[in-house]
N, C-alpha and C positions, 0 to 999 in steps of 0.2 A: 542323774543331770538335775538341777534348782533351777527353780524359777524365781527370778524377780518377782516382790508383790508391786503390782502397777496399779492404776485406778480401776477398781470395780467397774465390770461391765456388765452392763443388763443384755441378757442373751434371751432370745423368746425365739422357741423351737416350733415349726410349722413344720407339717408333715403333707407331703405331695404325692400319693399313690398312684403311679401311673405307670401303666402296662403298655399304652400304643407308643410304637415304633421299635419298641424295646427287642433286641435280637433273644432274648432268652426269655422263659416264662420265670414269674416270680418278683420280677422287679416291683409291683406294686404293693409288696411286702416289704420295703426298705425303710419305711419310717417305721414300722415296728421293731424291725429288726435293731437299728441306731438305738431305740428306747428301751429294748430289751437287754441291749448290752450294756445299757447305764450311761447315756450320752449325757444327761440330764445330771447325773452325780457326779462324773469325770469334770465337767465344767462346774461346778459347786465346790469341790475340793480344789480348784484353781483360782477361787476366791470370786467367781462370777455370780450373779444373780441370775437365776432361771427359771423361765416361764414357760410350761407347755402349752399351745394353743390347741393341741390336738391336728387331725387332721382336716383338710380342706376335701372337698367334695365337688366334684362338677355336677353341672346343671344336667340333667337327663335331655339326650339330643330328642327334638321333635323329628317322629317320624316323615319321612319324603314322600309326597305323592309319588306314583308311577310315571305321571306325565311330565314332573318338573324336571328340567337340563340346564345345563349353564348357568347364564345369570339369575333366572328364575329360581333354580334349584338352591344357589349361595345365597339370594337375597332371602327365601322363604323358608330353608331349611338349616341354616348354617348359622342364625343370628346376625349376619351381616347386613349394614343398611343398604337398600337397593341402591341409592345415588353412589356410594362407594362403589358396587360392584359396577355400576354403569357405567364408572370414571367421571361422575357428577361432583366426587370429593377429593 
């Protein structure tokens, strides 16, 4: 299969290793697997300019106090604005 040369695209690779909510273990290794498989090289061979920006890392969660629950827990421990949780925004 041959590909037509078109205008070069700028590709930026950003890895987002996430395990939360996945049905299988190992999903957080996905970005590394793409890199090991040579995704940047493959895109370059297609004529694209590639920049690998690495992986993003989530901010560490703040521990919840045992007495927090409901809106207090969401506003205080989850990084949400209290007004949004209480319906003010």
